[in-house]
C-alpha distance (Angstrom), angle and dihedral (degrees) to the residues before:
residue distance angle dihedral
X1 . . .
X2 3.74 . .
X3 3.79 102.1 .
X4 3.77 91.5 -175.3
X5 3.81 91.6 71.8
X6 3.81 94.7 50.3
X7 3.76 122.7 85.5
X8 3.80 123.7 -156.7
X9 3.77 128.3 -175.8
X10 3.83 90.1 -165.2
X11 3.80 133.7 -16.6
X12 3.80 104.5 -143.1
X13 3.80 114.1 -150.3
X14 3.81 106.7 -144.2
X15 3.81 105.2 -140.9
X16 3.79 106.1 -174.5
X17 3.81 134.4 139.8
X18 3.79 98.8 -90.8
X19 3.82 115.6 125.0
X20 3.82 99.4 -27.7
X21 3.79 96.8 156.5
X22 3.79 98.0 163.9
X23 3.76 130.4 89.2
X24 3.79 118.6 -92.9
X25 3.80 88.8 -101.2
X26 3.82 92.1 51.6
X27 3.80 90.8 46.9
X28 3.81 90.5 50.4
X29 3.81 90.4 51.8
X30 3.81 92.1 48.4
X31 3.81 93.9 49.7
X32 3.81 91.8 45.5
X33 3.81 91.7 50.0
X34 3.82 92.6 47.4
X35 3.82 93.0 48.6
X36 3.81 91.5 45.9
X37 3.80 91.4 51.7
X38 3.79 91.2 52.5
X39 3.80 91.1 47.8
X40 3.82 90.7 49.7
X41 3.81 87.4 54.9
X42 3.80 89.1 53.0
X43 3.81 93.9 -108.6
X44 3.82 116.5 139.2
X45 3.82 113.4 -125.9
X46 3.80 132.2 -141.3
X47 3.80 131.5 174.4
X48 3.82 124.0 -128.4
X49 3.80 111.9 -165.3
X50 3.78 142.3 102.4
X51 3.79 137.8 -121.6
X52 3.82 96.1 -91.4
X53 3.81 96.8 43.2
X54 3.80 91.0 48.8
X55 3.80 90.2 48.6
X56 3.79 92.1 51.2
X57 3.81 98.5 42.0
X58 3.82 105.5 37.7
X59 3.82 107.9 -3.5
X60 3.80 128.9 -99.8
X61 3.80 93.4 -100.2
X62 3.81 95.7 55.4
X63 3.81 107.6 107.0
X64 3.81 98.5 176.6
X65 3.81 93.3 121.3
X66 3.79 101.4 34.3
X67 3.81 90.7 110.3
X68 3.83 87.9 70.2
X69 3.79 126.7 77.2
X70 3.80 115.4 -95.0
X71 3.80 124.6 -134.5
X72 3.78 107.1 -176.2
X73 3.79 132.0 -170.4
X74 3.78 123.5 -134.6
X75 3.79 114.7 151.0
X76 3.78 97.9 -152.2
X77 3.83 96.9 125.7
X78 3.81 89.8 -120.0
X79 3.83 115.7 123.4
X80 3.80 95.6 -151.7
X81 3.80 140.9 79.8
X82 3.81 93.2 -118.3
X83 3.83 90.9 112.7
X84 3.82 96.3 50.6
X85 3.81 117.4 127.0
X86 3.81 115.4 -167.5
X87 3.81 115.8 -113.4
X88 3.77 139.1 154.2
X89 3.79 92.4 23.3
X90 3.82 94.2 -57.9
X91 3.77 114.7 126.8
X92 3.81 94.5 174.5
X93 3.83 132.8 21.4
X94 3.78 129.8 -135.4
X95 3.82 95.9 -146.3
X96 3.77 142.3 5.1
X97 3.80 129.1 -153.0
X98 3.80 100.0 -146.4
X99 3.80 103.9 169.1
X100 3.78 132.4 29.3
X101 3.79 135.2 -166.1
X102 3.78 95.7 27.0
X103 3.80 124.8 152.2
X104 3.80 119.4 -132.7
X105 3.81 119.2 175.0
X106 3.80 89.1 -14.7
X107 3.82 94.5 -54.2
X108 3.80 126.4 111.9
X109 3.81 110.0 -119.4
X110 3.79 142.2 158.8
X111 3.79 119.1 -127.1
X112 3.79 121.2 -126.5
X113 3.78 136.9 -171.9
X114 3.80 123.2 -154.3
X115 3.74 137.9 -172.1
X116 3.80 116.8 -109.4
X117 3.80 87.0 -136.8
X118 3.81 89.2 62.3
X119 3.79 90.7 65.6
């Protein structure tokens, strides 16, 4: 790979409850190392997770990634941030995935809402 020829607006780290066998401390170290590596390559980092995944994987009080934008998932069908509960040091999200497994123009997609201030 020649990273210099690739361009990323944001590399979103998908932090969900699939196969996280380590302790919360080990998971925190892994996520921090991964994000740091991306930053060292000049790639902006964002975090995709939700309240319950974050709680399970690293703990709600861990703020080690709060400097990155948050894209959270809550499939409530509501394209707004009115349901957001602060966690992990984030007081406001950048985006919300509010509906999954939707079909648009014959393609399976998830629906997302974002803040105009994020742009």
